[in-house]
N, C-alpha and C positions, 0 to 999 in steps of 0.2 A: 211603613215598618210595623204597623199594628197588623195590616193584613197578611203580611208573611207571615207574625206569630201566631195569629189566627190560623191560617193554611196549616203550619207544622203542626200545632195542637191537632186539629184534627186527623190529620194524616199519624199521628202517633196513637190516637184513642181508636184509629180503625184498624192499625196492625193487628197482626194477629198474635196471639200469647204464645211464645217459642217453647215451652215448657215440654216435654217429653213424658212418654209414659213406657214402662219398663215391664218386663215379665221374668221373674224367676219360678223355674219348676221345682218341685219338691218330689223327689224321684226315691223309688223302693225298686231296686232290682237285687234280690237276692240270689239270681244264679251268677251275677258280674263280678267286677273283679273290686268294685265299689257298692257295698248293698244298699247304702243310704248316702243322698249326696244332693246338693242344691246345683241347678243347672240353668244359667252360670254360678259360679260359686263366686267369682271375683266380675263387678261391675264399678263403672266409671259413670259417674250422671254429673248431671249440674243442679244448683239450688233451685227449688221448684218443682224439681222433676218427679213424677210419681212412679214407684217400682209395687208392682202386684205379684204376690207369693201365690201360687196356684199346685195345690196337690192333684199331681200326676196321675194317680189310681187310689183305689180303697185301702189307705194305710193311714195309720195316727202320725201326723207330724202337726209342727207348730214352729214361730218363729219367735225367738229373742234375741235383743240386742243386749249384749254384755259389755262392751264397751263403745262409748259415744263421746263426742267432744264436750267439752265442759262445760259449755253454752246450751246442750240441751237439759231439758227441765224431766225429770219423770223418768218412766219407763217404757218404754217401747215393746208391745208383744202383740201375738196375734191370739187369738182363741185356738182351740185344738181343732184339726180339722181331722175329720175319719174318712170321707166320702170323695171319689174322684169328682173334679172340678169345683171343690171348695176353695176360695180364695180370701184375700186380705191385702188390703193396699195401704200405704203409708207414701204422703207426700214429703220430701225431706227438703225442710227450708235452710237448715245451719250446715255451713260448710264444715268438711272434714272427714275422716274415718270413721265407719260404725262396723262394728265386728259383731255378727251373729251366730246362732246354733238354733236346732233343732232340738229342744229338750230332751225329748224320748231317744234319741238318736246323737246326742253329741259325743257318747263313747265311742261311737261307730265312725266319727270323722265328718258328721253332716255339721260344715261349718262354710260359713261365707263373711265377706269383705266386700262392704260399697263405700266408695270414696266419693263423695260431693265435691266437686269443684276440686280443692287441692287437699291432699292426705295430711292428716294432723301430725303434728311433732308429739312425739311420747308424752311431754309436759302438757299438752294439750287436750289429753283424753281422760278420761273416770271410766272405774269400774263400776257398771251397776249391776248389783246383787239381785238376782232375778228371786231370790228367797223372801226379798222385802221389797213391797212395792210402795213406790214414794206417792203420797197424794197428790 
């Protein structure tokens, strides 16, 4: 029995980590139907997965999460991007719904949602003011 448990433990320790990496592009298309948007704007991932936001061209963008699960501490936000290829990554550990926008282009509809595991019920969410950063 001890040999079986030891073998099982060794196999589990050697197993690869199943976390995935995703990319969301921050796009400016002033000639298109949507001048500013995230591609994709909706994403479903699992706890432990990482999402990287990438500026698709030379333009000013950022990422600010404005609705998050109540279990998330503080504010989640990137620095401002100005050059093509600049990026920021975040690993999501808490399940639930995360709504975000690009602050400079929020009024133009540059918004998105990431669902980690299962979507949050409305009472499980909190609004995070991006005007007050929580220490």
